[in-house]
Backbone as a chain_set.jsonl record, in Angstrom:
{"seq": "MNHHVLNTALAYLEKNLDPKMLYHNVDHTRDVYEATKNIAAAEGVTDHDLELLLMAAAYHDTGFCHTYQGHEEEGVRLFKTHFPQVPLGDLQVIEELILATKVSHIPQNQLEEIIRDADLDYLGREDFPVISENLYDELRGLNKISSKKAWHKVQLNFLKNHHYYTAYSRTHRAPGKAKNLESILLTP", "coords": {"N": [[-11.719, -170.58, 104.596], [-13.763, -169.572, 102.878], [-13.59, -166.78, 103.006], [-11.056, -166.268, 102.247], [-11.23, -167.282, 99.584], [-13.044, -165.408, 98.313], [-11.826, -163.035, 98.805], [-9.679, -163.399, 97.031], [-10.97, -163.526, 94.556], [-11.965, -161.157, 94.349], [-9.711, -159.493, 94.546], [-8.399, -160.415, 92.045], [-10.464, -159.64, 90.166], [-10.53, -156.827, 90.325], [-7.778, -156.354, 89.607], [-7.83, -157.155, 86.799], [-10.075, -156.609, 85.372], [-11.947, -155.218, 82.772], [-12.36, -151.615, 82.735], [-14.798, -150.902, 81.704], [-16.567, -152.57, 82.332], [-19.3, -152.015, 84.051], [-21.291, -153.224, 85.438], [-20.948, -156.082, 85.827], [-18.871, -156.534, 88.026], [-16.864, -155.976, 90.719], [-18.408, -154.896, 92.754], [-20.793, -156.18, 92.129], [-20.259, -158.922, 92.394], [-19.576, -159.003, 95.234], [-22.326, -158.447, 96.054], [-23.708, -160.673, 95.065], [-22.538, -162.763, 96.365], [-23.251, -162.013, 99.063], [-26.034, -162.183, 98.815], [-26.206, -164.851, 98.173], [-25.502, -166.028, 100.622], [-27.504, -165.135, 102.345], [-29.838, -166.147, 101.144], [-29.211, -168.893, 101.22], [-29.192, -169.175, 103.91], [-31.786, -168.798, 104.616], [-33.022, -170.887, 103.098], [-32.124, -173.032, 104.653], [-29.627, -174.093, 104.134], [-26.465, -175.097, 104.904], [-23.153, -175.519, 106.386], [-20.905, -177.621, 104.757], [-22.161, -177.553, 102.142], [-22.916, -174.938, 102.107], [-20.238, -173.742, 101.957], [-19.288, -174.427, 99.491], [-21.299, -173.206, 97.921], [-20.782, -170.621, 98.328], [-18.04, -170.238, 97.472], [-18.539, -170.807, 94.761], [-20.117, -168.621, 94.238], [-18.344, -166.423, 94.655], [-16.607, -166.707, 92.524], [-18.077, -166.677, 90.148], [-18.312, -164.791, 88.085], [-15.716, -164.198, 87.502], [-14.553, -164.941, 85.101], [-15.223, -162.83, 83.186], [-13.017, -161.078, 83.022], [-11.677, -161.998, 81.012], [-13.125, -162.852, 78.88], [-16.383, -162.244, 77.356], [-18.489, -163.73, 76.073], [-18.986, -167.03, 77.103], [-18.069, -166.696, 79.637], [-18.609, -168.012, 82.059], [-17.457, -170.429, 81.995], [-14.817, -169.803, 81.642], [-14.565, -168.557, 84.283], [-14.704, -171.11, 85.825], [-12.311, -172.297, 85.01], [-10.558, -170.549, 86.055], [-11.148, -170.543, 88.891], [-10.323, -173.298, 89.327], [-7.556, -173.082, 88.768], [-6.589, -171.25, 90.426], [-7.04, -172.667, 92.872], [-6.018, -175.385, 93.128], [-5.915, -177.277, 95.249], [-8.452, -177.771, 96.1], [-10.538, -180.65, 96.677], [-11.578, -183.089, 94.263], [-14.325, -183.913, 93.908], [-15.524, -181.708, 95.168], [-14.74, -179.441, 93.441], [-16.221, -180.451, 91.15], [-18.853, -179.92, 91.901], [-18.578, -177.182, 92.541], [-18.062, -176.31, 89.829], [-20.27, -176.938, 88.581], [-22.161, -175.163, 89.844], [-21.159, -172.723, 89.289], [-21.56, -172.736, 86.299], [-24.26, -172.802, 86.393], [-25.25, -170.404, 86.466], [-25.471, -169.388, 84.08], [-27.767, -167.566, 81.76], [-29.51, -168.988, 80.462], [-29.703, -171.54, 81.762], [-31.307, -174.164, 83.519], [-32.028, -174.664, 86.867], [-30.934, -177.553, 88.392], [-31.126, -178.542, 91.071], [-31.232, -177.678, 94.565], [-29.098, -176.098, 95.5], [-28.25, -174.992, 93.025], [-30.408, -173.511, 92.375], [-30.463, -171.498, 94.446], [-27.996, -170.158, 93.77], [-28.765, -169.168, 91.239], [-30.83, -167.54, 91.893], [-29.601, -165.776, 93.827], [-27.781, -164.368, 91.838], [-29.484, -162.816, 90.473], [-30.912, -161.322, 92.275], [-31.106, -158.602, 92.567], [-33.05, -157.909, 90.872], [-35.48, -157.679, 92.149], [-35.335, -155.811, 93.997], [-35.069, -152.38, 95.727], [-33.09, -151.091, 94.689], [-32.782, -151.555, 92.275], [-33.156, -149.769, 89.798], [-30.829, -148.295, 89.847], [-28.798, -150.317, 89.534], [-29.573, -151.474, 87.189], [-29.243, -149.56, 85.339], [-26.365, -149.43, 85.363], [-25.834, -151.921, 84.004], [-26.902, -151.327, 81.503], [-25.265, -149.183, 80.95], [-22.874, -150.635, 80.823], [-23.313, -152.47, 78.63], [-23.732, -150.783, 76.572], [-21.205, -149.485, 76.431], [-19.682, -151.55, 75.633], [-20.642, -152.089, 73.124], [-22.82, -153.714, 72.827], [-25.54, -152.994, 73.049], [-27.732, -151.109, 71.032], [-29.272, -148.722, 71.946], [-31.323, -146.882, 74.177], [-33.967, -147.253, 73.88], [-33.814, -149.98, 72.719], [-32.658, -151.303, 74.831], [-34.624, -151.133, 76.799], [-36.619, -152.572, 75.743], [-35.419, -155.162, 75.757], [-34.876, -155.403, 78.567], [-37.585, -155.455, 79.501], [-38.592, -157.691, 78.359], [-36.889, -159.623, 79.535], [-37.43, -159.425, 82.389], [-40.267, -160.082, 82.417], [-40.136, -162.741, 81.493], [-38.506, -164.094, 83.47], [-38.221, -165.906, 86.51], [-38.115, -166.407, 90.052], [-36.624, -169.068, 91.899], [-36.267, -170.077, 94.636], [-38.033, -170.391, 97.729], [-37.555, -168.227, 99.516], [-36.698, -166.135, 97.794], [-38.938, -166.025, 96.186], [-40.778, -164.986, 98.025], [-39.513, -162.751, 99.036], [-38.463, -161.186, 96.873], [-39.864, -161.469, 94.52], [-42.328, -159.753, 94.632], [-41.289, -157.138, 94.669], [-40.062, -157.307, 92.306], [-42.041, -157.409, 90.621], [-43.04, -154.877, 90.927], [-40.924, -153.302, 89.884], [-40.989, -154.127, 87.244], [-43.473, -153.064, 86.526], [-42.839, -150.284, 86.852], [-41.0, -150.119, 84.465], [-42.852, -150.693, 82.518], [-44.357, -148.464, 82.624], [-42.649, -146.429, 81.617], [-42.04, -144.174, 79.241]], "CA": [[-11.465, -170.794, 103.326], [-14.611, -168.777, 101.903], [-13.269, -165.263, 102.818], [-10.008, -166.381, 101.3], [-11.618, -167.479, 98.061], [-13.911, -164.226, 98.021], [-10.799, -161.891, 98.673], [-8.633, -163.725, 95.831], [-11.648, -163.379, 93.469], [-12.111, -159.625, 94.264], [-8.446, -158.884, 93.888], [-8.355, -160.868, 90.643], [-11.367, -158.746, 89.297], [-9.823, -155.435, 90.563], [-6.62, -156.146, 88.741], [-7.838, -157.679, 85.567], [-11.463, -156.366, 84.738], [-12.011, -153.915, 81.959], [-13.14, -150.603, 83.364], [-16.147, -150.791, 80.97], [-17.522, -153.377, 83.035], [-20.031, -151.368, 85.182], [-22.172, -154.035, 86.185], [-20.251, -157.378, 86.296], [-17.751, -156.079, 88.62], [-16.46, -156.253, 92.248], [-19.63, -154.657, 93.634], [-21.725, -157.338, 91.709], [-19.833, -160.021, 92.886], [-19.822, -158.772, 96.568], [-23.66, -158.404, 96.155], [-24.119, -162.05, 94.718], [-22.014, -163.418, 97.559], [-24.107, -161.684, 100.19], [-27.256, -162.759, 98.551], [-26.187, -166.301, 98.49], [-25.479, -166.294, 102.063], [-28.955, -164.764, 102.785], [-30.947, -167.04, 100.499], [-28.875, -170.197, 101.739], [-29.475, -169.436, 105.372], [-33.241, -169.027, 104.593], [-33.271, -172.118, 102.835], [-31.572, -174.13, 105.37], [-28.292, -174.609, 103.694], [-25.335, -174.794, 105.964], [-21.842, -176.281, 106.37], [-20.191, -177.77, 103.449], [-22.865, -177.194, 100.961], [-22.717, -173.391, 102.045], [-18.923, -173.429, 101.588], [-19.312, -174.842, 98.063], [-21.944, -172.322, 97.205], [-19.98, -169.212, 98.491], [-16.918, -170.308, 96.693], [-18.966, -170.537, 93.406], [-20.611, -167.072, 94.213], [-17.205, -165.623, 94.491], [-15.843, -166.877, 91.121], [-19.309, -166.96, 89.09], [-18.252, -163.72, 87.054], [-14.352, -163.751, 87.236], [-14.268, -165.224, 83.642], [-15.382, -161.791, 82.499], [-11.805, -160.67, 83.094], [-10.859, -162.623, 79.842], [-14.071, -162.895, 77.857], [-17.691, -161.936, 77.822], [-19.209, -164.851, 75.732], [-18.547, -168.093, 77.731], [-17.245, -166.23, 80.889], [-18.753, -169.013, 83.019], [-16.551, -171.607, 81.601], [-13.426, -169.337, 82.007], [-14.59, -168.609, 85.706], [-14.45, -172.284, 86.385], [-10.892, -172.538, 84.642], [-9.76, -169.545, 86.884], [-11.175, -171.314, 90.144], [-9.413, -174.485, 89.344], [-6.02, -172.561, 88.616], [-6.326, -170.589, 91.798], [-7.44, -173.429, 94.002], [-6.072, -176.702, 92.784], [-6.066, -178.045, 96.248], [-9.69, -178.242, 96.439], [-10.895, -181.871, 96.244], [-12.383, -183.209, 92.983], [-15.754, -183.737, 94.071], [-16.097, -180.381, 95.416], [-14.435, -178.804, 92.272], [-17.283, -180.591, 90.255], [-19.963, -178.99, 92.428], [-18.458, -175.682, 92.118], [-18.116, -176.085, 88.49], [-21.736, -177.008, 88.138], [-22.647, -173.972, 90.204], [-20.806, -171.502, 88.21], [-22.313, -172.976, 85.003], [-25.756, -172.701, 86.675], [-25.379, -168.828, 86.389], [-25.972, -169.102, 82.712], [-29.11, -167.066, 81.72], [-30.438, -170.188, 79.772], [-29.637, -172.732, 82.621], [-32.426, -174.563, 84.398], [-31.39, -175.295, 88.04], [-31.258, -179.001, 88.571], [-31.033, -178.884, 92.47], [-31.449, -176.623, 95.538], [-27.736, -175.087, 95.278], [-28.251, -174.188, 91.75], [-31.523, -172.578, 92.579], [-30.012, -170.488, 95.335], [-27.019, -169.344, 93.107], [-29.512, -168.456, 90.301], [-31.681, -166.36, 92.547], [-28.619, -164.704, 94.174], [-27.274, -163.553, 90.792], [-30.575, -161.919, 90.004], [-31.464, -160.805, 93.421], [-31.43, -157.182, 92.41], [-34.378, -157.665, 90.084], [-36.621, -157.414, 92.987], [-34.881, -154.709, 95.04], [-35.344, -151.03, 95.382], [-31.783, -150.41, 94.083], [-32.978, -152.17, 90.854], [-33.01, -148.892, 88.733], [-29.418, -147.946, 89.522], [-28.092, -151.555, 89.036], [-30.102, -151.905, 85.816], [-28.459, -148.477, 84.603], [-24.916, -149.856, 85.286], [-25.777, -152.898, 83.23], [-27.293, -150.58, 80.313], [-23.958, -148.446, 80.53], [-21.899, -151.611, 80.6], [-23.629, -153.045, 77.286], [-23.649, -149.591, 75.573], [-19.746, -149.402, 76.326], [-19.2, -152.715, 75.039], [-21.314, -151.935, 71.768], [-23.715, -154.886, 72.603], [-26.921, -152.849, 72.655], [-27.583, -149.845, 70.301], [-29.993, -147.455, 72.243], [-31.912, -147.013, 75.307], [-35.051, -147.904, 73.478], [-33.45, -151.385, 72.645], [-32.434, -151.679, 76.216], [-36.1, -151.029, 77.387], [-37.223, -153.787, 75.019], [-34.749, -156.373, 76.293], [-35.156, -155.482, 79.921], [-38.882, -155.823, 79.665], [-38.578, -159.343, 78.0], [-36.105, -160.451, 80.415], [-38.43, -159.37, 83.568], [-41.549, -160.931, 82.126], [-39.674, -164.131, 81.324], [-37.774, -164.579, 84.733], [-38.922, -166.204, 87.794], [-37.254, -166.991, 91.032], [-36.677, -170.534, 92.246], [-36.223, -170.433, 96.036], [-39.201, -169.951, 98.443], [-37.048, -167.031, 99.995], [-36.778, -165.267, 96.608], [-40.431, -165.844, 95.586], [-41.431, -164.234, 99.006], [-38.918, -161.43, 99.385], [-37.912, -160.405, 95.861], [-40.698, -161.453, 93.377], [-43.051, -158.554, 94.78], [-40.372, -156.019, 94.185], [-39.512, -157.368, 90.705], [-43.223, -157.001, 89.973], [-43.055, -153.278, 90.966], [-39.902, -152.755, 88.94], [-41.625, -154.442, 85.884], [-44.615, -152.085, 86.494], [-42.277, -149.179, 86.509], [-40.641, -150.227, 83.076], [-43.987, -150.643, 81.473], [-44.795, -146.996, 82.514], [-41.605, -145.447, 81.155], [-42.352, -144.021, 77.794]], "C": [[-12.273, -169.834, 102.465], [-14.179, -167.382, 101.952], [-11.85, -165.296, 101.978], [-10.394, -166.321, 99.751], [-12.3, -166.138, 97.631], [-12.733, -163.084, 97.793], [-9.921, -162.244, 97.421], [-9.512, -163.336, 94.64], [-11.819, -161.907, 93.221], [-10.888, -159.036, 93.933], [-8.234, -159.251, 92.431], [-9.273, -159.909, 89.76], [-10.84, -157.24, 89.304], [-8.616, -155.305, 89.61], [-6.855, -156.492, 87.188], [-9.133, -157.17, 84.778], [-11.42, -155.128, 83.949], [-12.933, -152.832, 82.693], [-14.53, -150.33, 82.824], [-17.192, -151.662, 81.666], [-18.078, -152.83, 84.276], [-20.898, -152.105, 85.912], [-21.553, -155.43, 86.669], [-18.885, -156.92, 86.694], [-17.578, -156.483, 90.037], [-17.837, -156.018, 93.052], [-20.682, -155.886, 93.247], [-21.336, -158.468, 92.383], [-19.814, -160.132, 94.663], [-21.371, -158.928, 96.854], [-24.163, -159.821, 95.996], [-23.735, -162.927, 96.008], [-22.829, -163.291, 98.729], [-25.558, -162.269, 100.088], [-27.339, -164.175, 98.718], [-26.222, -166.569, 99.786], [-26.923, -166.157, 102.644], [-29.97, -165.915, 102.492], [-30.654, -168.423, 101.176], [-29.346, -170.491, 103.105], [-31.111, -169.606, 105.36], [-33.789, -170.276, 104.143], [-32.865, -173.161, 103.428], [-30.393, -174.829, 105.06], [-27.221, -174.169, 104.477], [-24.057, -175.565, 105.669], [-21.246, -176.527, 105.073], [-20.841, -177.216, 102.25], [-22.709, -175.398, 100.688], [-21.328, -172.891, 101.576], [-18.841, -173.543, 100.117], [-19.953, -173.647, 97.321], [-21.15, -170.939, 97.398], [-18.823, -169.16, 97.526], [-17.29, -170.022, 95.114], [-19.371, -169.172, 93.171], [-19.518, -166.254, 93.928], [-16.495, -165.494, 93.014], [-16.842, -166.774, 89.919], [-18.872, -165.994, 88.115], [-16.616, -163.321, 86.853], [-13.981, -163.929, 85.742], [-14.46, -163.812, 82.678], [-13.981, -160.831, 82.222], [-11.123, -161.064, 81.691], [-11.806, -162.64, 78.444], [-15.606, -162.574, 78.148], [-18.57, -163.285, 77.43], [-18.424, -166.115, 76.504], [-17.483, -167.958, 79.025], [-17.535, -167.269, 81.938], [-17.738, -170.001, 83.005], [-15.06, -171.081, 82.129], [-13.413, -168.904, 83.599], [-14.272, -169.986, 86.341], [-13.006, -172.631, 86.264], [-10.166, -171.705, 85.772], [-9.873, -170.209, 88.416], [-10.123, -172.392, 90.256], [-7.978, -174.145, 89.395], [-5.716, -171.993, 89.835], [-6.321, -171.553, 92.9], [-7.245, -174.979, 93.615], [-6.157, -177.74, 93.892], [-7.428, -178.569, 96.587], [-10.09, -179.745, 95.852], [-11.779, -181.977, 94.882], [-13.635, -183.235, 93.03], [-16.335, -182.45, 94.293], [-15.865, -179.482, 94.242], [-15.555, -178.994, 91.26], [-18.298, -179.852, 90.649], [-19.912, -177.57, 92.097], [-18.59, -175.332, 90.683], [-19.645, -175.978, 88.02], [-22.538, -175.564, 88.516], [-22.28, -172.707, 89.654], [-21.502, -171.527, 86.852], [-23.697, -172.588, 85.147], [-26.233, -171.395, 86.463], [-25.782, -168.533, 84.963], [-27.211, -168.669, 82.584], [-29.865, -168.287, 81.362], [-30.557, -171.453, 80.591], [-30.881, -172.914, 83.41], [-32.048, -175.25, 85.678], [-31.978, -176.637, 88.109], [-31.394, -179.462, 90.128], [-31.27, -177.426, 93.399], [-30.312, -175.66, 95.471], [-27.838, -174.42, 94.124], [-29.298, -173.271, 91.813], [-31.082, -171.344, 93.32], [-28.984, -169.518, 94.613], [-27.634, -168.401, 92.048], [-30.187, -167.228, 90.901], [-30.728, -165.374, 93.009], [-28.066, -163.887, 93.024], [-28.154, -162.616, 90.324], [-31.28, -161.215, 91.118], [-32.001, -159.331, 93.201], [-32.697, -156.816, 91.763], [-35.481, -157.111, 90.897], [-36.288, -156.573, 94.197], [-35.142, -153.303, 94.701], [-34.174, -150.332, 94.706], [-31.764, -150.799, 92.538], [-32.663, -150.984, 89.62], [-31.385, -148.33, 88.587], [-28.509, -149.017, 89.014], [-28.383, -151.702, 87.627], [-29.417, -150.769, 84.849], [-27.251, -148.753, 84.29], [-25.042, -150.932, 84.199], [-26.071, -152.37, 81.665], [-25.879, -149.956, 79.843], [-22.891, -149.555, 80.083], [-22.189, -152.115, 79.051], [-23.407, -152.057, 76.213], [-22.014, -149.531, 75.449], [-19.198, -150.333, 75.546], [-19.775, -153.0, 73.449], [-22.221, -153.433, 71.681], [-25.245, -154.58, 72.749], [-26.725, -151.341, 72.21], [-28.41, -148.64, 71.057], [-30.796, -147.816, 73.589], [-33.338, -147.593, 75.084], [-34.993, -149.54, 73.32], [-33.399, -151.949, 74.047], [-33.772, -151.915, 76.933], [-36.595, -152.232, 76.94], [-36.622, -155.092, 75.774], [-34.976, -156.593, 77.713], [-36.629, -155.9, 80.272], [-39.177, -157.299, 79.433], [-38.053, -160.026, 79.065], [-37.001, -160.585, 81.937], [-39.514, -160.139, 83.486], [-41.095, -162.423, 82.055], [-39.099, -164.778, 82.634], [-38.69, -164.95, 85.796], [-37.836, -166.628, 88.665], [-37.558, -168.439, 91.409], [-37.003, -170.887, 93.601], [-37.557, -169.727, 96.65], [-38.777, -168.454, 98.837], [-37.278, -165.79, 98.875], [-38.069, -164.913, 96.082], [-41.005, -164.859, 96.603], [-40.811, -162.815, 99.068], [-38.487, -160.526, 98.135], [-39.106, -160.345, 94.707], [-41.822, -160.245, 93.362], [-42.431, -157.333, 94.3], [-40.182, -156.172, 92.59], [-40.891, -157.006, 89.884], [-43.531, -155.571, 89.785], [-42.013, -152.643, 89.889], [-40.319, -153.043, 87.382], [-42.591, -153.442, 85.504], [-43.96, -150.727, 85.88], [-41.514, -149.002, 85.036], [-41.867, -149.916, 82.244], [-44.548, -149.165, 81.536], [-43.95, -146.148, 82.058], [-41.954, -145.414, 79.597], [-41.211, -144.503, 76.878]], "O": [[-11.754, -169.296, 101.488], [-14.379, -166.722, 100.932], [-11.591, -164.427, 101.145], [-9.969, -165.52, 98.918], [-12.056, -165.784, 96.478], [-12.704, -162.361, 96.797], [-9.451, -161.292, 96.799], [-8.928, -162.822, 93.686], [-11.824, -161.441, 92.082], [-10.869, -158.125, 93.105], [-7.896, -158.365, 91.647], [-8.826, -159.446, 88.711], [-10.78, -156.584, 88.263], [-8.456, -154.302, 88.914], [-6.028, -156.074, 86.378], [-9.177, -157.347, 83.561], [-10.916, -154.098, 84.396], [-14.039, -153.106, 83.159], [-15.323, -149.611, 83.43], [-18.411, -151.504, 81.589], [-17.568, -153.038, 85.377], [-21.284, -151.686, 87.004], [-21.692, -155.806, 87.833], [-17.922, -156.898, 85.927], [-18.263, -157.419, 90.447], [-18.279, -156.835, 93.86], [-21.314, -156.452, 94.139], [-22.219, -159.036, 93.025], [-20.01, -161.191, 95.261], [-21.687, -159.531, 97.879], [-25.04, -160.189, 96.778], [-24.541, -163.67, 96.57], [-23.127, -164.285, 99.392], [-26.168, -162.738, 101.048], [-28.291, -164.726, 99.271], [-27.036, -167.418, 100.151], [-27.413, -167.037, 103.351], [-30.709, -166.473, 103.303], [-31.578, -169.085, 101.649], [-29.773, -171.574, 103.504], [-31.646, -170.479, 106.044], [-34.817, -170.753, 104.624], [-33.114, -174.263, 102.939], [-30.095, -175.922, 105.54], [-27.045, -172.975, 104.719], [-24.011, -176.241, 104.642], [-21.103, -175.575, 104.306], [-20.233, -176.518, 101.439], [-22.498, -174.773, 99.649], [-21.197, -171.851, 100.931], [-18.255, -172.632, 99.531], [-19.42, -173.117, 96.346], [-20.978, -170.241, 96.398], [-18.632, -168.16, 96.833], [-16.646, -169.287, 94.364], [-19.083, -168.569, 92.137], [-19.615, -165.404, 93.044], [-15.987, -164.492, 92.51], [-16.399, -166.789, 88.77], [-19.095, -166.44, 86.989], [-16.265, -162.344, 86.191], [-13.191, -163.156, 85.199], [-13.913, -163.729, 81.578], [-13.937, -159.987, 81.327], [-10.11, -160.478, 81.309], [-11.402, -162.495, 77.291], [-15.968, -162.695, 79.318], [-19.251, -163.857, 78.282], [-17.194, -166.102, 76.454], [-16.533, -168.67, 79.354], [-16.641, -167.42, 82.77], [-17.201, -170.359, 84.053], [-14.307, -171.744, 82.843], [-12.326, -168.898, 84.176], [-13.587, -169.997, 87.364], [-12.431, -173.183, 87.203], [-9.215, -172.216, 86.362], [-8.855, -170.388, 89.084], [-9.226, -172.399, 91.099], [-7.21, -174.871, 90.026], [-4.612, -172.208, 90.334], [-5.615, -171.298, 93.876], [-8.182, -175.764, 93.758], [-6.42, -178.913, 93.626], [-7.595, -179.603, 97.233], [-9.956, -179.976, 94.651], [-12.542, -181.086, 94.509], [-14.23, -182.571, 92.182], [-17.389, -182.071, 93.781], [-16.787, -178.709, 93.984], [-15.921, -178.047, 90.563], [-18.757, -179.06, 89.827], [-20.792, -176.887, 91.572], [-19.114, -174.284, 90.305], [-20.105, -175.125, 87.262], [-23.311, -174.974, 87.761], [-23.046, -171.746, 89.581], [-21.959, -170.507, 86.335], [-24.317, -172.1, 84.202], [-27.431, -171.168, 86.289], [-26.389, -167.497, 84.694], [-28.018, -169.297, 83.27], [-30.871, -168.562, 82.016], [-31.342, -172.343, 80.264], [-31.459, -171.953, 83.918], [-31.739, -176.438, 85.591], [-33.17, -176.897, 87.948], [-31.731, -180.613, 90.404], [-31.448, -176.314, 92.902], [-30.556, -174.456, 95.387], [-27.527, -173.229, 94.124], [-29.109, -172.175, 91.286], [-31.316, -170.231, 92.848], [-29.044, -168.3, 94.777], [-27.282, -167.234, 91.876], [-30.084, -166.093, 90.435], [-30.897, -164.196, 92.693], [-27.88, -162.691, 93.245], [-27.715, -161.605, 89.775], [-32.254, -160.518, 90.833], [-33.107, -158.944, 93.58], [-33.323, -155.774, 91.956], [-36.274, -156.263, 90.489], [-36.911, -156.656, 95.256], [-35.412, -152.986, 93.543], [-34.251, -149.196, 94.238], [-30.905, -150.427, 91.739], [-32.003, -151.289, 88.627], [-30.839, -148.021, 87.528], [-27.599, -148.777, 88.22], [-27.477, -152.046, 86.867], [-29.083, -151.065, 83.702], [-26.831, -148.48, 83.166], [-24.178, -150.791, 83.333], [-25.531, -152.936, 80.715], [-25.4, -150.113, 78.72], [-22.152, -149.381, 79.114], [-21.224, -152.132, 78.287], [-22.969, -152.377, 75.108], [-21.558, -149.531, 74.305], [-18.277, -150.039, 74.784], [-19.405, -153.937, 72.74], [-22.279, -154.124, 70.663], [-26.11, -155.45, 72.646], [-25.937, -150.536, 72.704], [-28.113, -147.51, 70.669], [-30.862, -148.98, 73.985], [-33.863, -148.311, 75.935], [-35.905, -150.275, 73.699], [-34.035, -152.953, 74.368], [-33.916, -152.919, 77.631], [-37.035, -153.0, 77.796], [-37.353, -155.925, 76.31], [-35.235, -157.716, 78.146], [-36.849, -156.624, 81.243], [-39.874, -157.991, 80.175], [-38.666, -160.979, 79.548], [-37.189, -161.665, 82.496], [-39.783, -160.891, 84.422], [-41.794, -163.263, 82.621], [-39.254, -165.987, 82.803], [-39.777, -164.399, 85.971], [-36.795, -167.122, 88.23], [-38.675, -168.922, 91.223], [-37.814, -171.775, 93.866], [-38.054, -168.707, 96.171], [-39.528, -167.525, 98.54], [-37.898, -164.748, 99.087], [-38.351, -163.808, 95.62], [-41.685, -163.928, 96.169], [-41.53, -161.818, 99.142], [-38.198, -159.339, 98.282], [-39.282, -159.315, 94.056], [-42.207, -159.787, 92.286], [-43.044, -156.559, 93.566], [-40.169, -155.224, 91.805], [-40.902, -156.459, 88.781], [-44.109, -155.088, 88.81], [-42.265, -151.662, 89.19], [-40.01, -152.286, 86.462], [-42.619, -152.973, 84.366], [-44.308, -150.174, 84.837], [-41.433, -147.892, 84.51], [-41.892, -149.015, 81.406], [-45.151, -148.706, 80.566], [-44.343, -144.982, 82.014], [-42.11, -146.405, 78.883], [-41.331, -144.436, 75.655]]}, "num_chains": 1, "name": "protein.A"}
């Protein structure tokens, strides 16, 4: 079922996403899906919980096809529309997981911690500069940020205030995130 859900989400994004979405796109969804698998495995999450996590990861940004603000709620609506056969209890968990990807959300359980860390996995990776530039280009293209200087300030504050929740991400991504933060601090 997971591959079907992922393929449905990716096809929906490819068909409906604004080309200006240079960060929140098919590549990001694939990336978060893979990071979710890796973190969940390291954290010992398997079977049904893993299935629910992966379904949420596949749909977590599909709402961007229709709205920027409130895209998480739209992603929940799209999942429920595309997969009405999913049992109500599972739908509720998937909804909570998608909504947990909101930047302001504080995770309430292990599954929410995993999807939050997966969504921002790139912050601690070597491909951070390229992915970060894609986010900047997306925000500029949508007139949500005015300049490179403003972006630099936003990114600096975001990295300073962000922390990973899972042991896996604290071990494998936090050191890289510290290096990425340092490189931003050294940028004129």
